[in-house]
Each structure stands twice: as C-alpha cells, then as structure tokens.
TORLO-520620 format. One line per 5 residues: their letters; for each residue y, z, x negated of C-alpha. Coordinates in steps of 0.05 Angstrom, whole numbers. Layout:
// residues N
a	Y/Z/X  ...
This chain:
// residues 742
mqvrs	186/271/946  200/202/917  177/194/845  218/141/810  190/144/739
yrgia	128/104/725  108/157/676  118/207/732  74/166/777  18/168/726
accpp	23/244/724  30/255/799  -10/200/831  -85/197/815  -94/125/843
mlmll	-38/100/800  -68/136/740  -135/104/752  -102/36/757  -67/47/691
ltwal	-131/72/658  -168/10/683  -112/-32/654  -114/5/588  -189/1/580
agpla	-198/-71/602  -207/-128/555  -147/-155/517  -97/-199/552  -91/-273/536
vrsda	-34/-289/490  -1/-357/490  -19/-396/428  14/-464/428  1/-506/366
adagr	55/-505/314  69/-532/245  35/-485/196  78/-507/139  47/-522/71
pdgeg	-10/-472/64  -39/-447/-2  -108/-444/31  -120/-519/32  -181/-510/-12
vnrvl	-211/-461/37  -198/-510/94  -231/-567/57  -294/-528/38  -302/-495/106
daenr	-292/-560/145  -345/-595/102  -393/-538/111  -384/-538/187  -399/-613/188
elgip	-463/-600/148  -482/-546/198  -470/-593/256  -421/-549/293  -408/-585/359
hqpqp	-342/-552/377  -271/-571/362  -227/-518/329  -176/-479/368  -103/-498/354
lvndl	-60/-460/305  -19/-404/337  56/-411/347  107/-383/298  121/-317/333
tflrr	47/-303/342  35/-318/269  94/-273/250  66/-214/289  -4/-225/261
iyidl	19/-230/188  64/-168/193  7/-127/221  -43/-150/169  0/-148/107
igrip	48/-89/117  16/-50/173  67/-55/229  98/-103/278  164/-139/259
tdaei	231/-112/281  281/-154/321  322/-165/258  260/-191/221  243/-237/279
rafaa	313/-267/275  310/-274/199  243/-311/205  271/-358/258  328/-376/211
lpkat	280/-401/157  265/-476/151  208/-491/200  167/-530/149  161/-473/100
rrtti	175/-410/140  102/-387/142  89/-391/68  157/-361/55  144/-300/98
vdrli	75/-292/68  105/-289/-2  158/-239/20  108/-192/54  60/-193/-4
eherf	116/-166/-47  139/-117/7  137/-43/-12  91/-29/48  38/-77/23
adtwt	12/-24/-25  13/29/30  -26/-15/78  -80/-37/29  -88/32/1
vfyad	-120/50/67  -167/-10/60  -189/14/-9  -194/86/13  -240/66/70
mlrlr	-282/24/24  -287/76/-32  -293/134/18  -236/172/-15  -219/236/23
snadg	-160/283/16  -205/342/32  -253/326/-26  -245/347/-98  -194/300/-130
gsaai	-191/257/-67  -116/258/-56  -103/241/-129  -153/184/-125  -117/155/-64
alvhq	-51/161/-102  -82/124/-161  -104/67/-116  -34/62/-88  -6/60/-159
aleee	-57/7/-178  -35/-36/-120  38/-28/-137  25/-47/-210  -23/-103/-189
mpyde	-81/-75/-228  -140/-124/-225  -196/-102/-179  -249/-104/-234  -208/-55/-276
larrm	-199/-7/-218  -274/-10/-204  -292/3/-277  -247/64/-279  -276/92/-214
iaasg	-348/85/-239  -339/107/-311  -286/162/-306  -298/233/-330  -250/292/-327
kagat	-218/343/-283  -205/333/-209  -132/314/-199  -116/308/-273  -162/248/-279
pevgf	-151/214/-211  -207/163/-220  -259/217/-220  -248/227/-146  -300/172/-132
ilgdn	-354/208/-171  -336/276/-143  -335/248/-73  -411/250/-76  -412/314/-118
adpma	-436/274/-179  -505/269/-147  -543/212/-182  -581/189/-120  -520/189/-75
lagat	-478/153/-128  -531/100/-138  -530/82/-64  -454/86/-60  -442/43/-121
aqvfl	-489/-12/-98  -464/-13/-27  -389/-6/-41  -382/-52/-101  -440/-100/-92
girva	-452/-101/-17  -525/-82/-26  -557/-26/14  -605/-5/-40  -603/68/-16
caqch	-657/49/34  -705/46/-26  -694/118/-48  -757/144/-14  -798/80/-11
dhpfd	-793/5/-24  -738/-27/18  -768/-47/85  -724/-109/94  -705/-130/24
vwtqr	-733/-142/-46  -710/-76/-76  -764/-27/-96  -762/48/-104  -765/38/-180
dfydl	-703/-7/-175  -666/49/-141  -686/100/-194  -668/52/-250  -598/48/-221
aaffg	-593/123/-208  -610/137/-281  -541/112/-301  -514/175/-267  -571/221/-289
ktrrv	-531/257/-343  -468/267/-302  -455/338/-278  -404/369/-232  -378/435/-260
etqft	-333/488/-229  -301/541/-273  -311/613/-254  -240/639/-262  -196/582/-237
ntvyt	-244/542/-193  -226/480/-233  -274/423/-217  -291/370/-269  -347/325/-292
tessq	-384/329/-357  -442/294/-390  -507/330/-406  -556/310/-460  -612/312/-409
ttvlw	-621/267/-348  -641/293/-280  -672/226/-259  -746/228/-272  -803/180/-257
ppege	-848/182/-218  -812/214/-159  -826/286/-143  -891/295/-104  -925/233/-132
pgerq	-983/235/-181  -968/230/-256  -927/267/-307  -853/260/-293  -813/233/-351
plppk	-739/219/-361  -724/149/-337  -679/103/-379  -628/65/-337  -636/-8/-320
fpfem	-590/-54/-281  -634/-85/-227  -587/-141/-204  -589/-211/-233  -528/-246/-263
asnsr	-508/-317/-249  -532/-369/-298  -483/-391/-353  -478/-461/-324  -461/-434/-254
aaayv	-409/-386/-281  -380/-430/-336  -321/-459/-298  -290/-398/-265  -306/-352/-324
arleq	-270/-400/-371  -210/-399/-325  -211/-323/-324  -215/-319/-400  -158/-368/-407
lrsdq	-115/-329/-357  -126/-263/-393  -113/-295/-460  -47/-321/-435  -30/-253/-406
seqla	-45/-219/-472  -1/-267/-510  57/-256/-461  49/-180/-466  48/-183/-542
areaa	111/-226/-542  147/-176/-497  126/-117/-540  148/-153/-603  216/-167/-572
stkst	226/-94/-555  201/-66/-622  266/-77/-660  309/-41/-609  259/16/-604
vddll	258/26/-680  334/24/-683  339/76/-628  289/121/-664  326/117/-729
aavds	392/132/-695  362/194/-662  333/219/-728  400/208/-762  435/247/-707
kvqna	388/307/-715  398/306/-791  473/306/-783  470/364/-733  427/403/-781
srgqr	474/390/-838  531/418/-796  491/482/-783  478/467/-710  415/494/-678
lapeg	379/480/-614  396/526/-557  343/577/-538  333/540/-473  319/476/-512
iaaea	268/511/-557  233/540/-496  232/473/-460  204/439/-522  150/492/-530
krdar	130/486/-457  127/410/-463  82/414/-524  37/465/-490  29/420/-430
nlkvd	9/362/-475  -45/402/-510  -114/375/-491  -144/445/-489  -197/425/-439
agmsg	-215/361/-474  -284/390/-489  -297/403/-416  -314/331/-401  -345/279/-446
tselr	-343/204/-439  -404/176/-402  -433/119/-443  -484/105/-389  -432/99/-333
aelar	-386/58/-378  -443/9/-388  -458/8/-313  -384/-5/-299  -386/-64/-347
lvtdp	-448/-93/-314  -422/-83/-243  -356/-118/-258  -383/-173/-304  -354/-240/-281
knrff	-425/-268/-278  -445/-214/-228  -438/-254/-164  -451/-193/-120  -387/-159/-143
srafv	-338/-215/-127  -374/-239/-64  -378/-169/-34  -303/-156/-43  -282/-225/-18
nrvwa	-326/-216/43  -293/-149/59  -222/-177/52  -240/-239/94  -268/-195/149
qlvgr	-206/-150/146  -159/-209/156  -199/-259/198  -239/-211/241  -310/-222/218
gfvep	-343/-232/150  -386/-287/123  -439/-232/121  -442/-180/176  -444/-121/167
vddfr	-397/-133/108  -437/-88/61  -507/-113/77  -522/-174/32  -596/-189/33
ddnpp	-643/-249/36  -656/-244/110  -581/-235/125  -551/-295/90  -477/-314/93
shpqt	-457/-359/151  -418/-403/102  -444/-392/31  -404/-449/1  -338/-423/28
ldyla	-356/-352/5  -373/-378/-65  -308/-418/-68  -266/-357/-51  -306/-313/-99
defva	-297/-362/-156  -223/-368/-143  -217/-292/-139  -248/-284/-207  -210/-342/-238
hgydl	-144/-311/-214  -160/-247/-251  -189/-207/-192  -119/-207/-162  -117/-181/-90
kslvr	-51/-214/-74  -76/-283/-94  -138/-273/-51  -97/-250/9  -49/-308/1
mivts	-107/-358/1  -136/-329/64  -73/-319/107  -47/-389/91  -113/-422/111
apyqr	-127/-452/179  -183/-402/198  -133/-345/194  -81/-381/236  -127/-405/292
ahavg	-118/-382/364  -169/-341/403  -221/-377/445  -188/-356/510  -225/-379/572
addvt	-289/-399/536  -356/-370/559  -389/-317/516  -437/-364/480  -383/-415/463
qtele	-335/-361/441  -387/-331/394  -403/-399/364  -330/-415/353  -316/-348/321
tafla	-378/-351/277  -357/-420/252  -285/-394/242  -258/-446/291  -226/-390/331
tpmrr	-204/-320/311  -239/-260/342  -198/-212/382  -179/-152/339  -148/-86/358
mmsev	-96/-57/312  -124/-8/261  -105/63/280  -53/69/224  -23/2/244
lydsi	-20/22/318  15/87/299  67/55/255  78/-2/305  94/49/360
vtagh	142/84/312  174/17/295  181/-6/367  210/61/387  259/67/328
lfapk	227/133/307  228/126/232  298/157/237  331/201/290  355/158/348
hapgk	390/211/391  460/236/377  465/310/355  470/356/415  450/302/465
nlktv	378/323/469  378/398/477  315/431/504  298/503/522  229/526/501
wqqsr	190/590/496  166/607/426  117/660/406  138/716/359  101/775/329
iakap	136/842/339  118/904/299  116/971/333  152/1029/299  106/1066/250
rddrp	67/1125/281  93/1194/263  41/1249/271  93/1304/264  114/1343/328
tgsga	167/1305/366  210/1313/428  198/1286/497  224/1217/477  173/1207/422
adqen	128/1162/463  184/1116/480  206/1111/408  135/1098/386  129/1036/430
aptpl	198/1009/415  190/939/385  222/923/318  229/849/302  202/829/233
aqlgs	231/760/227  275/712/264  251/647/293  254/588/246  269/536/299
ggess	339/519/275  366/524/346  402/577/386  359/631/416  377/674/474
tesmp	366/749/477  316/741/533  243/754/514  180/776/549  113/803/526
aknkg	56/754/519  16/789/573  70/775/624  81/703/601  11/680/616
prqas	-35/637/573  -2/600/517  0/526/528  -31/482/475  15/432/440
ynles	7/359/458  32/336/391  -31/305/361  7/254/318  35/297/261
aield	-1/308/195  10/326/122  45/271/83  21/256/13  70/249/-44
fdsll	35/198/-89  83/209/-147  71/284/-148  -4/275/-143  -3/232/-205
aakkg	43/280/-243  -16/309/-281  -34/240/-306  37/232/-334  31/296/-374
qaevm	68/342/-326  28/406/-318  -32/369/-345  -77/428/-362  -86/500/-341
vdrmk	-115/547/-392  -168/595/-368  -149/661/-401  -148/736/-392  -77/765/-394
vmske	-58/833/-422  -9/865/-373  51/906/-391  65/973/-357  118/940/-314
eleae	71/886/-291  17/937/-274  67/978/-234  91/916/-196  20/898/-179
rmqaq	7/970/-154  68/968/-110  49/901/-81  -20/927/-63  11/989/-31
mqqer	57/947/12  -2/904/35  -39/967/54  21/993/93  25/928/132
rnvef	-48/936/153  -29/1002/187  26/970/229  10/950/301  37/885/329
vdrfv	51/857/398  61/784/415  125/766/451  156/700/474  229/685/459
rttid	268/632/496  301/585/446  345/524/453  329/468/404  357/399/390
dnpqf	296/356/403  310/294/362  242/274/335  229/232/274  161/206/250
gssfr	137/184/182  88/129/164  15/143/179  -4/106/115  24/165/75
maspa	-14/218/113  -70/258/83  -134/223/104  -179/227/139  -138/262/192
ppehf	-165/320/234  -217/299/287  -168/307/345  -112/268/311  -85/201/337
lrvfg	-114/164/277  -184/191/287  -183/179/362  -167/106/348  -223/94/298
qtdrt	-208/125/231  -274/152/203  -287/215/163  -307/171/103  -369/212/88
qlgnh	-425/164/107  -440/97/75  -434/39/124  -395/80/174  -342/29/192
rdqdp	-284/38/241  -302/39/314  -262/-12/353  -290/5/422  -241/31/474
smrqa	-247/101/503  -217/143/557  -188/190/505  -150/133/473  -121/112/540
lmmln	-100/183/556  -67/192/488  -27/128/498  -8/146/569  11/219/557
grlth	18/227/482  83/250/450  87/189/404  87/139/462  134/184/503
easrv	186/189/448  181/115/431  195/97/504  258/140/511  324/105/499
gedep	365/137/444  440/131/436  433/105/364  387/46/377  410/-25/394
iyglv	383/-27/466  428/31/487  491/-12/487  457/-62/532  441/-11/587
vgeka	502/35/584  576/19/581  621/-41/591  576/-89/553  513/-71/592
nlrqa	469/-132/603  402/-121/637  374/-189/619  388/-180/546  360/-109/547
iqlay	295/-133/577  290/-190/528  302/-142/470  248/-95/496  198/-152/496
reilt	218/-175/427  215/-106/397  147/-89/428  110/-154/438  146/-200/389
rhpsd	161/-252/441  207/-267/500  187/-251/572  169/-306/620  208/-315/685
defre	156/-276/725  154/-221/673  230/-216/674  231/-208/750  178/-153/747
aaaiv	215/-118/691  281/-120/730  246/-90/790  218/-33/747  287/-18/719
gdaen	319/-22/787  270/28/817  287/81/765  339/136/771  385/101/722
apagi	383/43/672  362/83/610  305/114/650  285/46/676  283/15/607
adlrw	242/75/584  192/61/639  189/-12/620  178/4/547  124/55/564
illnc	87/2/604  93/-49/548  68/0/496  8/15/541  -11/-57/555
nefrf	-69/-90/518  -25/-144/489  10/-91/447  -54/-60/418  -90/-125/402
lp	-71/-175/350  -47/-241/381
C-alpha cells in the first residue's frame, strides 16, 4: 500500500520515524542573518558601556553582524508578546520606514495587550507562584494586573514581602503562603528571588562558598518569625496573622546554650551615598514629578465629582419628598453590598511591622543587590545568558562577566522608576540583543563570543511561546473549518443504571427486566448520536486521549474580584435551620443513599461530532500545568524548588509530542476559513503563493529556491493539494528552525 501522507509515513514506517526523530532532536538549524540597518536604538548607552568593557577585557573577537529585519521581527515578537508574527503583521512591519521600523515595532509590542500575559509567566516563574497553592492563582492575577497598570517593580516586591491577609482576598499573600509562612523557607526565598543571593545554604552551617554565616541566615529569618499560617476549622479559610512571639531562636536547635528569641537584622550592605547619589536623585525627581501630575489630575476631576454627588443627593431628596421609596430589590441589593464590604475578618490578620521593614530594606534604591538581580534576570531572559550565571547566584567567587554594564543597566532601571518596560526597551534596542548567532564557529570561539555578548546564544522557545506560536501558525485561536465540514464519528463512554432490584415474587421475565439498562443522562457532546451502543466489555480497553494540550484557563478579573469588594469576606457562622430546610436536607441524604444502591454498567455510544477545534492562549492557563501536559514536557517547572530553572534540553518525549500531538496535527490541517485555503482550492489556486505563505506564517521568511522545489514535491506527492500543504506545514512545525529563536 502506498502511503502518501508524510504524517502517515511517520506512523507506518519506523525508518522514516527514526529519521524524523533524529531531525527533531538534532541541534538547531542555521538561520540566515544578513546585516541590516538597526534603526535608531534606545540602547546606545548599553552599547557604549559594553564595548568599552570588552576592550578593557581584551576580547580578541569581532562581533557578529546584526540580524536582518525579518529575523529581528520574529525574535522581538517571541520575546515581547510570546508568539510568532502573523502574515498580516509581517506585511505591516515591511510597510514601515526602514530607518525606524525596529524601534517602532518595539514600542508597539511593549504596549500590546499580550505583553502583560507574556511577562506574567516570567514573574510567576521568578516568584514561584502556583495555581495549586493557597492564594496562588490570585497572586498570578495580581502580577498580571500590576503589569497592565505598569506598577513599579519595587512596589510589587514590597507588597509580596509585607502582605498579610486571606488567601485570594489579599492576592499578594500568595508569595508568603507559597512557602506556608515558614520563616526559614521564606528567608531563603526572599534572598534568592529578590536579591540573587543563595543564603539558604547557610541555614545549617556557614555558607561553604560565600561570606554568609549561619547567624546571617537566622538574622534574616527573624523578620518572618512572627508570621503564622492559619486555617479556619469550619470554612478551611487560609490566612496569615502576626503572633506576639517569634519562632526564630538562637542558637539553633541542638547547639549548646540557652535559646533566646532573635531580633531581626538585615545582613546585606547598602551602596554608599556617593555611589548612589546620581541615580537615586533621578528616581526621587521622577517620583516627585509623577506625584505632581497625579495631584493635578485629581484636582481637575474634583469639581465634576462634587457636582455629581450634589446632584445625586438632590435627586434622592426630591424622590423622598414625592413619597417615593426604594424597591424591595434595591433595598436587598444595598444590604448585600454593605454586608460584603464589612471587614468582619479584619482581626484575623494583622499588619507585619517586621516584614514591612524588611520590604523597605530589600527595595531600598541603595540596595544594589535588588536592582542588579532583577536586571540580570531580564537580560538573561532576552539575550540568552546573564551577566551572572546562574542568574540567582551572586557571590564573590562568581562575579559578573561585565560588572560595569550590569551597573549601568541597574542604575538606569532605578532611575526610570523600576519600570519593566523601560528596561526591556533598553535591552531589545541594543546591539547585543540584535546580534546573530555564531554559526560555524568552533565551540571555544562560540562560547567566548556569547560570553562577551558579541553573538547571541541559541535559545529554544519557552514552552508557552511554542504552544501559542503553533496555535498562531495554524490559525487555531478561532475555528477554521466551516460548520459541518469536519464531522467525525467517535465512541463515547456512558454509565447506564440497571433497573432497581425488586425482591418480591415475580414472573418468568423478572430476570430480563432486572438487567434491562435504563439510561440516566444523555451524552453532552453536542453532536448527533446513533442508537447503536455496545457494553464496555465487548468494546475492549478504552483508548487514552492524546489531547495533552488543554488546561484550565484563569480569569484574572474574577480572581481579583475579592480585592474589588465583590464577595470580599465569608462569615464563619452556625445557621439555625427551619423545618423546611431540615426536611430538604433529609430528602437529599435519602436520594444519595438510594443512588448508592443502584448498580451501573459502562456502555459505549457511537456519536457524530463536528470536530472544529479551537485553542486558547497558554499564558492564561492555570500554572504549573499537570506533569504530562505540553507545557511541562517542554520545560515548565513545578515552581516548588528555589533555583529550579526551565530545562531547555531536548527529549524524545518532546519530539513525539510534536510529531504526533493533537496541537501540531490540528495546526497542520488546512481549514476552509484560513487564507491559505483559497490558494490551494478553486479557480485562484496558486501553489507557489501557498508555499510562500506557509513559510511566512510558520518561519517568518520566504523559502529559498531549493526549499520551494522540495516543498512542491511534497505537495505533489500527496493525495490532493490541501493534504500536501498539511504535510508541508507539519514538516515545518517539526523542524528545529521553528522551535529555536533565530
């Protein structure tokens, strides 16, 4: 039998499968990177300081050229909004003036709605925020809101460290509850996350590789010593509170001496006033100007607000004088609103003065660790490696490769008000970000070039970016098949209840009646189902689903509803039940008991469904995803361990998921409602244009002459043109050039 589909070949022909696996697991392909005009970058200061520092270091190599425009476009879309560009976006970019198109597209993407989605994942990884932890989803939603509202990073950090309250209702407390309010765990997490210092190694003994002592660790942990995690008995509400006694005692347990409560002490030195004077003065001036602008806006709106209030009061007075009353529904709504706004659990959690002081010290502009650690993380995220590696391991024997450049970026970050967008703009418009890979260089030269930031390291797409890029390339954010064009017959499992047993004497047909199945519910597939069904025992083992790409999507607005006063508190109370309520409860218990006496049998029902899949963005999924999910397979961590960064190594499981997964399969198929369909079917069919569009949509470039001939041969070998384009797209999605940043 002749197999025409390349996807079919992979399934039926082991040699072909091994060839494709070798291709998928091999190193990334070389991407053309001709030099191009980079426009007028905002990162000239970074270029100047880095070039001077490389000259001082005596770097013998010449820098790699800047990448061409299309390569830059793909790179910037991936890094800033978490997906590849569409064909329409490629054309819009090409229409911009060449001299300024790069800075223009950077400014547009920084203001794009997906910028907050993409960088929320960066923050969630850094802060180890988990949807499956107490308050974790609300904390992720808060980070997203902070990015949308351009909250300064120092303010976000202060709120995460100092917050007290109930999980969910106070989103910031998710960071503290992520480590169960344990003082020792929080000391290590705070130092490593916000300062880039692995002081947790000193918990049991003096740090073996750094200057930090065990006493330094305990001094820091004492800031969290009075914080407690509490869970209510009746409603399982989790919140933090502050005790009058600390749990952090010195000396450590098991050592000689009487253990005494340890007062907290910040063990990290601040920069001298002379060193910090310039950038701190700029920060203070910036925030002074911002305060004046805010005051002016509030003053301008005061008059209209007062006028509106007076008008509303006057209207109520007039209604009252006419004898009008509020409707009962209005009275009930007002009462419910007032009840929701009552702070009945305000006594549950007290403000932590110790953690508030720690938050102030951590985020102090003169604390060089704070700004340098964050800048190093963002630089590594965008450029491919940090000035310090690992990014959260600053110590004397692991110095930055370019301390002057790191200090320059840190100073500018502080002076610009700890603004993430300003920092990102400086980095992506600099030459180091726009350099090509060191293709063809030997390993030693390549490492030297990348360490000196004269070439960009090869980076694989982050798992969320890869997911959303496949969805983008395959037009899967919306249905792409016409209704009724994609019908599929499937077998679905259904539980059937046997008729209840009757112990009374019956006729000869009683046994047959006893085993007669009675359906409890209809299938919820939304498609037509036939009358044909068969018991599970005759159907054989149930096949496992291959859909490992779906997950729960978070609604950030709903998660923050408690913060806005909607359903803010739940009162723990005992309720006196009426006779009617008691009877309803008794009947419900009786029905549950009756269901326990019913016997069930599993049956399979054949159903016809309209298979027109649609995928959402992975950046809105609850995270971390389940272990077998696409995102976890491609490197997303469980966010439980400090220093557990994303694994970028390839694996056989990744290759198999790309080759056989539902996401890649659906993205490859040609839908009637996507642009490429008109180029392969109908009077206006044009194979050359279809192949060019496939390359632009998937690889953000045009095919070479050789690539076009190979693509035409693939399409020609298929059963028909749509199937051939599907094979071509499947191959392009599985090639290394797609997964790796250019």
